[in-house]
C-alpha positions in Angstrom: -30.3 12.3 -87.5 -29.3 15.1 -86.2 -32.6 16.6 -86.3 -34.1 13.4 -84.0 -30.9 14.4 -81.3 -31.2 17.9 -81.0 -35.2 16.6 -80.1 -34.2 14.2 -78.1 -32.0 17.1 -76.0 -34.6 19.4 -76.3 -37.2 17.2 -75.0 -34.8 15.5 -72.4 -32.8 19.1 -71.4 -33.9 19.5 -68.0 -33.2 16.4 -67.3 -29.6 17.1 -68.4 -29.0 19.7 -66.3 -30.7 18.0 -63.1 -28.0 15.7 -63.3 -25.4 17.6 -64.5 -25.8 20.3 -61.1 -26.2 17.1 -58.8 -22.9 15.8 -60.2 -21.2 18.8 -60.2 -22.9 19.2 -56.7 -21.5 15.7 -55.8 -18.3 16.6 -56.8 -17.6 20.1 -55.9 -18.9 18.7 -52.0 -16.4 15.7 -52.4 -13.5 18.5 -53.3 -14.7 20.2 -50.4 -14.6 17.3 -48.0 -11.4 16.1 -48.9 -9.9 19.5 -48.3 -11.4 20.1 -44.7 -9.8 16.1 -44.3 -6.7 17.4 -45.1 -7.0 20.6 -42.9 -8.1 18.2 -39.8 -5.4 15.9 -40.5 -2.9 18.2 -41.0 -4.6 20.2 -38.0 -4.3 16.9 -36.1 -0.7 16.1 -37.2 0.4 19.5 -35.7 -1.2 19.6 -32.7 0.1 15.4 -32.0 3.5 16.4 -32.7 2.8 19.8 -29.9 1.5 18.0 -27.8 4.4 15.1 -28.0 6.8 18.6 -28.4 5.8 19.7 -24.8 5.4 16.0 -23.1 9.0 15.6 -24.1 9.9 18.7 -22.4 7.8 18.4 -19.8 9.7 14.8 -19.1 13.2 17.3 -19.5 12.1 19.5 -17.2 10.9 16.7 -14.5 14.4 15.2 -15.0 16.1 18.6 -14.0 14.2 19.1 -11.0 14.4 15.8 -9.4 18.3 15.8 -10.0 18.5 20.2 -8.1 16.3 18.6 -5.4 18.2 15.5 -4.8 21.8 17.7 -4.8 20.1 20.8 -2.8 18.1 17.7 0.3 21.6 16.7 0.5 23.4 20.0 0.9 20.7 21.1 3.0 20.4 17.8 5.2 24.5 18.5 6.0 23.7 22.0 6.7 20.9 21.2 9.1 23.3 17.9 10.8 26.5 20.1 10.9 24.5 23.1 13.1 22.5 20.6 15.2 25.7 18.5 16.0 25.4 15.6 18.3 28.7 13.7 17.7 30.0 16.8 19.5 27.8 15.8 23.0 28.1 12.0 22.3 32.1 12.5 22.4 31.4 14.1 25.6 29.4 11.5 26.9 31.9 9.1 26.7 34.0 11.0 29.3 31.6 10.8 31.5 31.2 14.1 32.7 30.2 16.1 36.6 27.6 17.7 34.1 26.3 14.2 32.4 22.4 14.8 32.7 22.3 18.5 31.5 24.4 16.7 28.1 21.2 14.4 27.9 18.9 16.9 28.1 20.4 18.8 25.2 20.8 15.9 23.9 17.2 14.7 23.6 16.0 18.2 22.5 18.6 17.9 19.2 17.5 14.6 18.5 14.1 15.8 17.7 14.9 18.8 17.0 16.8 17.3 14.4 14.1 15.4 12.9 11.8 18.0 12.9 14.2 19.8 10.8 14.5 17.4 8.3 10.8 16.6 7.7 9.7 20.2 7.3 12.9 21.7 5.3 13.1 18.9 3.0 9.4 19.6 2.5 9.7 22.7 2.0 12.6 22.4 -0.3 11.0 19.7 -2.5 7.5 22.3 -3.0 9.2 25.4 -3.6 12.0 23.7 -6.0 9.2 22.3 -8.2 7.1 24.8 -8.8 10.0 27.1 -9.2 11.6 25.0 -11.8 8.3 24.5 -13.2 7.3 28.0 -13.7 10.7 28.3 -15.3 10.2 25.2 -17.6 6.5 26.3 -18.2 8.1 30.4 -19.8 11.0 28.8 -21.6 8.0 26.3 -23.6 5.7 29.0 -24.2 8.6 31.8 -25.4 10.2 28.5 -27.8 6.7 28.1 -29.3 5.6 32.3 -30.1 7.9 34.8 -32.0 7.8 37.1 -29.8 10.3 38.4 -27.4 11.1 35.8 -24.3 9.9 36.5 -21.0 13.1 34.3 -19.1 16.3 35.2 -20.6 19.4 33.0 -18.9 20.1 36.0 -16.9 16.6 36.1 -15.0 16.6 32.5 -15.4 19.5 31.7 -12.4 18.5 35.1 -11.1 15.2 33.5 -10.0 16.6 29.7 -9.8 19.3 31.4 -7.2 16.2 32.8 -4.6 16.1 29.2 -2.7 20.1 29.7 -1.9 19.0 31.7 0.7 16.3 29.0 2.1 19.1 26.2 2.1 21.5 28.4 4.5 19.9 31.4 6.1 16.2 29.7 5.5 17.7 26.9 7.6 19.3 28.7 10.4 16.0 30.6 11.0 14.2 27.3 10.3 16.0 25.6 13.4 15.6 28.1 15.7 11.6 28.5 15.5 11.4 24.8 15.3 14.1 23.9 18.3 11.8 26.2 21.0 9.1 24.2 19.9 10.9 20.9 20.6 11.7 22.5 24.1 8.1 23.1 24.9 7.2 19.1 24.0 10.6 17.1 25.1 11.9 19.3 28.3 9.1 17.8 31.0 9.6 14.1 30.0 12.2 12.8 32.0 14.9 10.7 30.9 14.2 8.0 33.2 10.6 7.5 31.8 9.6 4.7 29.6 7.9 5.4 26.6 5.3 3.8 23.9 6.0 4.4 20.9 2.1 6.3 20.9 4.0 8.7 23.2 7.0 9.2 20.9 4.3 10.0 17.7 2.3 12.0 20.5 5.5 14.3 20.9 6.2 14.5 16.9 1.7 15.5 16.6 2.2 18.3 19.3 5.5 19.3 17.6 3.6 19.9 14.7 0.4 21.4 15.8 2.3 23.9 18.0 4.3 25.2 14.8 0.7 25.2 12.8 -0.2 28.0 16.0 2.7 29.7 16.2 1.7 33.4 16.1 4.7 35.2 16.6 6.9 33.8 14.4 4.4 32.0 12.4 3.8 28.6 10.6 6.4 27.3 8.4 4.5 26.4 5.5 3.0 29.2 5.3 6.5 31.1 5.6 7.7 29.6 2.0 7.2 32.7 0.3 9.7 34.4 3.5 12.2 31.7 3.0 12.3 32.6 -0.6 11.8 36.1 -1.9 12.1 38.4 1.4 15.7 38.8 1.5 15.4 40.0 -2.2 15.5 42.9 -4.2 13.9 43.3 -7.4 14.0 45.9 -9.2 13.4 44.3 -12.6 9.9 44.1 -14.2 10.3 40.6 -15.5 11.6 39.7 -12.7 9.4 40.9 -10.4 6.2 39.6 -12.4 7.7 35.9 -12.7 8.8 36.5 -8.3 4.4 38.1 -7.9 3.3 34.5 -9.7 5.6 32.5 -7.9 4.1 33.6 -4.1 0.9 33.6 -5.4 1.7 29.7 -6.6 3.0 29.2 -3.2 1.0 31.2 -0.8 -2.4 29.3 -2.6 -4.4 26.8 -0.5 -3.3 23.7 -2.3 0.1 23.9 -1.9 -0.2 24.6 0.9 -2.5 21.8 1.6 -0.1 19.3 -0.2 3.3 20.6 1.7 1.3 19.7 4.9 0.3 16.6 3.5 3.9 16.2 2.3 5.2 16.8 5.8 2.5 14.6 8.0 3.5 11.5 5.6 7.4 12.2 6.5 6.7 12.4 9.9 5.1 9.2 9.8 7.9 7.4 7.7 10.3 8.4 11.0 7.7 6.6 13.3 7.4 3.4 11.5 11.0 3.6 11.2 11.1 4.3 15.5 8.5 1.0 15.8 11.1 -1.0 14.1 13.7 0.4 16.5 10.9 -0.9 19.4 10.9 -4.4 18.3 14.3 -5.1 17.6 16.4 -3.1 20.9 12.9 -4.5 23.2 13.7 -7.0 25.3 11.7 -9.0 27.7 12.6 -8.8 31.0 9.4 -9.9 33.1 6.8 -12.8 33.1 4.3 -10.2 32.8 6.2 -9.3 29.4 6.5 -12.8 28.0 4.8 -16.8 29.5 4.9 -19.7 27.9 2.3 -22.0 28.2 1.9 -25.5 26.4 4.0 -24.1 23.9 2.1 -21.3 22.9 3.9 -17.7 23.3 2.0 -15.0 24.9 3.2 -11.1 24.7 1.0 -8.3 26.2 -1.7 -10.1 24.6 -0.5 -11.0 21.2 -0.1 -14.7 20.8 2.3 -16.5 18.3 2.1 -20.9 18.2 5.5 -22.6 19.0 7.4 -21.0 21.4 10.6 -22.2 18.9 10.5 -19.1 17.2 11.1 -15.3 17.5 7.4 -14.1 19.8 5.1 -11.7 18.1 6.3 -8.3 19.6 2.9 -6.2 20.0 4.8 -3.0 19.2 2.0 -1.0 20.8 2.6 -2.4 24.4 6.1 -2.1 24.2 8.1 1.0 26.0 11.4 1.5 26.5 13.5 4.0 28.5 13.1 7.3 26.9 17.2 7.7 27.9 17.8 4.3 25.9 15.9 5.6 23.1 17.3 8.7 22.0 21.1 6.7 20.9 18.8 4.2 19.0 17.1 7.6 17.2 20.2 9.5 16.4 21.2 6.4 14.8 19.1 6.5 12.5 19.9 10.2 11.4 23.4 9.9 10.9 24.2 5.6 10.1 22.3 3.6 7.6 20.2 1.8 9.9 16.5 2.5 8.2 15.0 -0.1 6.0 16.8 -0.3 3.0 20.1 0.4 4.4 19.8 4.3 4.3 19.0 7.1 6.7 16.3 9.0 7.4 17.6 12.0 5.7 18.3 10.3 2.6 14.5 7.8 3.0 12.2 11.3 3.3 14.4 12.4 0.6 13.7 9.3 -1.8 9.8 9.5 -0.7 9.6 13.0 -1.1 10.9 12.7 -4.8 8.4 10.1 -5.8 5.0 12.0 -4.3 2.6 11.4 -6.5 0.6 14.8 -5.4 4.0 16.2 -5.9 4.9 15.3 -9.3 1.0 16.5 -9.9 1.6 19.5 -8.2 4.7 20.5 -10.5 2.5 18.9 -13.6 -0.3 21.6 -13.0 2.3 24.6 -12.7 3.4 23.9 -15.8 1.0 23.6 -17.8 -0.3 26.7 -16.3 2.7 28.6 -17.2 3.2 26.9 -20.8 -0.2 27.6 -22.3 0.5 29.6 -25.2 
């Protein structure tokens, strides 16, 4: 019996060897595959955890950024309105002084300067703070991941974030002086008695923007963001010098310049929309040329509405107002809650800039670059 088994094993030894090798290989491959699968699962789980942690950290940075922007925007707006104080002129005009014409001339320049400075200052503040806070946020996340000496400590963080305080004070004052010169060039020639259209008001803002963009003496305010941020600062520390130079590189990039200009243009468009509402609500037809009624139809400057019982449809592009009558109501857009949503121009611009998708994306891109390990 044993000899027959022995003979059987001897005759089929190659088959047994091959079969053993096959099963051994399969077992080895399965073990190897399971090991690699576990490693891949662990790697993916770690990657998911890091992504979740990074996302939470960025969202926290974004909330801090928005809170800081809202707080400082309020301070900047109040500072601008304090420097360009129209209330004093309004009070003098109520007393009917002999120099009221000169006061009105001063008033028209101040009102347009107010609006332009608010647009530029709030846009520059938004861009600067988003860049700064996302650079800091990126570095803090990277320091939390890497087991090395952190680049950003609390003292350096406080020193770096205090850079924007210069813009809130002296920086805004410099901006007011520069923009006021541009406004005077455009607004001074416009007579207070002139009847002005919405398109002409829009042209005024466009002309001011063009002058500032091509200012060869003082420079374009958008391209001077670095000046407002760091030119006044003494840098005597290597780490601080590194982060300041990186911030300058970001702010001077073509992408940031383009986004800032886009934000400014969009803010001016919002202001024009509010002024357009003024033309509609303050305009009253005074002659047959403005309002003709015929067979139950109301015709206004070429625009028509059926049924004369309701308010006529007004083609705002064909409505005009005396410049001197426009000034007080425009000024109220700045100081009182007469804009849409029961708000004012400073708050309206701050809200729109804070929700601006391009600015949010800029912050996310900056954070991503500086948080990468």
